[in-house]
C-alpha positions in Angstrom: -159.2 -152.0 227.9 -156.5 -150.5 230.1 -155.1 -147.1 229.1 -151.4 -147.0 228.6 -149.2 -144.2 230.0 -146.6 -142.5 227.8 -143.2 -142.5 229.5 -142.0 -139.1 230.8 -138.3 -138.8 230.3 -135.9 -138.2 233.2 -132.8 -136.0 233.3 -129.5 -137.5 234.3 -127.9 -135.4 237.1 -125.2 -136.2 239.6 -125.0 -139.8 238.6 -128.8 -140.4 239.0 -131.8 -140.5 236.7 -134.1 -137.8 238.2 -137.3 -136.2 237.3 -137.3 -132.5 236.2 -138.6 -130.8 239.3 -138.9 -127.4 237.8 -140.4 -128.3 234.4 -142.7 -125.7 232.8 -144.4 -128.2 230.5 -144.0 -131.3 228.4 -143.7 -132.1 224.7 -144.5 -135.2 222.8 -141.6 -137.1 221.1 -143.2 -138.3 217.9 -142.2 -140.9 215.3 -142.2 -138.8 212.1 -143.1 -141.8 210.0 -146.2 -143.0 211.9 -147.2 -140.1 214.2 -146.9 -142.4 217.2 -146.1 -140.7 220.5 -142.9 -142.4 221.7 -142.5 -140.5 225.0 -142.9 -137.2 226.6 -139.9 -134.9 227.3 -140.0 -132.4 230.1 -139.2 -128.7 229.5 -136.8 -128.4 232.4 -136.5 -125.1 234.3 -133.7 -123.1 235.7 -133.5 -125.1 238.9 -133.0 -128.3 237.0 -130.1 -126.8 235.1 -128.7 -125.3 238.3 -128.6 -128.8 239.8 -126.8 -130.2 236.8 -124.2 -127.4 236.8 -123.7 -127.6 240.6 -123.1 -131.4 240.2 -120.6 -130.9 237.4 -118.8 -128.1 239.3 -118.6 -130.3 242.4 -117.2 -133.3 240.5 -114.6 -131.2 238.6 -111.7 -131.4 241.2 -112.0 -135.2 241.6 -112.3 -135.9 237.8 -109.5 -133.5 236.9 -107.2 -135.4 239.3 -107.8 -138.7 237.5 -104.9 -139.6 235.3 -105.4 -139.3 231.5 -104.7 -143.0 231.2 -107.4 -143.8 233.6 -109.9 -141.5 231.8 -108.9 -143.2 228.5 -109.7 -146.6 230.0 -113.2 -145.4 230.8 -113.6 -144.3 227.2 -112.4 -147.7 225.9 -115.1 -149.3 228.0 -117.7 -146.8 226.7 -116.7 -147.7 223.2 -117.3 -151.4 223.8 -120.7 -150.6 225.4 -121.8 -148.5 222.5 -120.7 -151.1 220.0 -122.8 -153.7 221.8 -125.8 -151.4 221.7 -125.2 -150.0 218.2 -128.4 -151.6 216.8 -130.5 -150.2 219.6 -129.0 -146.7 219.0 -129.5 -146.9 215.3 -133.1 -147.9 215.6 -133.7 -145.1 218.1 -132.3 -142.6 215.6 -134.6 -144.0 212.9 -137.7 -144.1 215.1 -137.4 -140.6 216.6 -135.7 -138.7 213.8 -136.9 -140.5 210.6 -133.6 -141.5 209.0 -133.4 -144.7 207.1 -131.8 -147.5 209.1 -128.8 -147.5 206.8 -128.2 -143.8 207.5 -128.8 -144.2 211.2 -126.2 -147.1 211.4 -123.7 -144.9 209.7 -124.4 -142.1 212.1 -123.9 -144.4 215.1 -120.6 -145.6 213.6 -119.4 -142.0 213.5 -120.6 -141.6 217.1 -118.4 -144.5 218.1 -115.5 -143.2 216.1 -115.5 -140.0 218.2 -115.1 -142.1 221.3 -112.2 -144.0 219.6 -110.5 -140.8 218.8 -110.9 -139.5 222.4 -109.3 -142.7 223.6 -106.0 -141.3 222.3 -106.0 -138.5 224.8 -102.9 -139.6 226.7 -101.0 -138.8 223.5 -103.0 -135.9 222.0 -103.3 -133.9 225.2 -99.5 -133.9 225.8 -97.8 -130.5 226.2 -94.4 -129.7 224.9 -91.2 -128.0 225.9 -89.1 -125.8 223.6 -85.7 -125.0 224.9 -83.7 -121.8 224.3 -86.4 -119.8 222.5 -84.3 -116.9 223.8 -81.2 -116.6 225.9 -81.8 -118.6 229.1 -85.5 -118.9 228.2 -87.4 -122.1 227.7 -91.0 -122.3 226.6 -93.4 -124.9 228.2 -96.9 -125.7 227.0 -99.3 -127.4 229.5 -102.8 -128.5 228.5 -105.3 -128.3 231.3 -109.1 -128.8 231.6 -111.3 -125.7 231.0 -113.9 -126.6 233.6 -117.6 -127.3 233.3 -118.5 -127.7 229.6 -122.0 -127.7 228.0 -123.3 -128.5 224.6 -126.5 -127.5 222.8 -127.1 -129.9 219.9 -129.5 -130.1 217.0 -132.3 -132.6 216.0 -130.8 -134.0 212.8 -127.9 -136.0 214.2 -129.2 -137.2 217.7 -126.4 -139.8 218.1 -123.3 -138.3 216.5 -123.3 -134.5 217.2 -123.4 -134.8 221.0 -120.4 -137.1 220.8 -118.4 -134.5 218.9 -118.0 -132.9 222.3 -118.8 -135.3 225.2 -116.0 -137.8 225.0 -113.3 -135.2 224.3 -114.5 -133.0 227.1 -114.4 -135.7 229.8 -111.2 -137.2 228.3 -109.5 -133.9 229.0 -110.7 -133.8 232.6 -113.7 -131.5 232.2 -117.2 -132.2 233.4 -120.1 -132.0 231.1 -123.8 -130.9 230.7 -125.7 -131.9 227.6 -128.9 -130.3 226.4 -130.2 -132.7 223.7 -132.8 -131.5 221.2 -136.3 -131.7 222.7 -137.4 -133.2 219.3 -135.1 -136.2 219.5 -134.1 -136.9 223.2 -134.4 -140.7 223.2 -131.1 -141.7 221.6 -129.1 -139.8 224.2 -131.2 -141.5 226.9 -129.7 -144.8 225.6 -126.2 -143.3 225.4 -126.4 -142.1 229.0 -127.5 -145.5 230.2 -124.1 -146.7 229.0 -122.3 -143.7 230.5 -124.1 -144.5 233.8 -122.8 -148.0 233.7 -119.2 -146.8 233.5 -119.1 -145.9 237.2 -117.8 -142.3 236.6 -117.8 -140.0 239.6 -121.2 -138.6 240.1 -121.6 -135.3 238.2 -119.0 -135.9 235.5 -121.7 -136.2 232.9 -125.2 -134.7 233.1 -128.2 -134.5 230.8 -130.9 -131.9 231.0 -133.9 -132.1 228.8 -135.6 -128.9 227.8 -136.2 -126.2 225.3 -135.4 -122.5 225.1 -135.3 -121.8 228.8 -132.5 -124.4 229.3 -130.6 -123.0 226.3 -130.8 -119.5 227.6 -129.8 -120.7 231.0 -126.7 -122.4 229.7 -125.6 -119.2 227.9 -126.0 -117.0 231.0 -124.9 -119.5 233.7 -121.9 -118.3 235.7 -121.0 -121.9 236.6 -120.4 -123.0 233.0 -117.0 -122.4 231.5 -117.4 -123.5 227.9 -120.3 -123.8 225.5 -120.4 -125.8 222.3 -123.2 -125.4 219.8 -124.3 -126.9 216.5 -127.1 -125.4 214.5 -128.1 -122.6 212.1 -125.9 -119.6 211.6 -128.4 -117.0 212.9 -128.9 -119.0 216.1 -125.1 -119.5 216.4 -124.7 -115.7 216.3 -127.1 -115.4 219.2 -125.3 -118.1 221.1 -122.0 -116.4 220.5 -123.2 -113.0 221.6 -125.0 -114.2 224.7 -122.0 -116.3 225.7 -119.6 -113.5 225.1 -121.7 -111.2 227.3 -121.6 -113.7 230.1 -117.8 -114.2 229.7 -117.3 -110.4 229.9 -119.4 -110.2 233.0 -117.5 -113.0 234.6 -114.2 -111.3 233.9 -115.4 -108.1 235.5 -116.6 -109.9 238.6 -114.4 -111.5 241.3 -115.4 -115.0 240.1 -113.3 -117.6 238.3 -112.1 -117.1 234.7 -114.7 -118.2 232.1 -113.8 -119.3 228.6 -116.3 -119.7 225.8 -116.0 -121.4 222.5 
């Protein structure tokens, strides 16, 4: 009998699937129903996160210059690709997270709806002009990208919650770094296969697997301009405090303005 090798997951950085070069360890991804080891996820290190942020930062000027209509076209294509793989995505959610297939299909449907909503960005991102707010004064509102955005997401909605952020961030001209839950990383591997097929400029979307070290790195990284988080209230307070500290430090330095949310 030949021993089988459990797959070690890659990160997705700068338009390429790449091994975590600074990983401090690995964790099993386990089917909660059967105990089967589905894959192993690397606990990426600081250098892996740095590479993803550097790629996102480098891609930002090119992607920001793409018209909102052209960005929306990419999201329309992403929507069609996710619909075509909706069964695969739902089965992945069930296998790695343990939801019933009915619930998993509903979650994937919500994931796709987020992309559909982001497709409207040529309209929803419009600014406005208000004339004569005072004598000889007009007010103009312009919506611009924030910069490099990152998201830290939980285990219980591996398909839907990352897509609360990713399609809207890139639709608005930002670049993106996702840290999926190390407990359920497989569904986003499938999603990023479809993102990879879009032919986006390298670095627009990035995925870094990992645990606490990557989370803390995101919160303190000077190259990240916005952080989104979904999780428990106590952890959310820590995320807010750490991110606010980094934002204050960035404002005091000579570096670019950093905005946290």
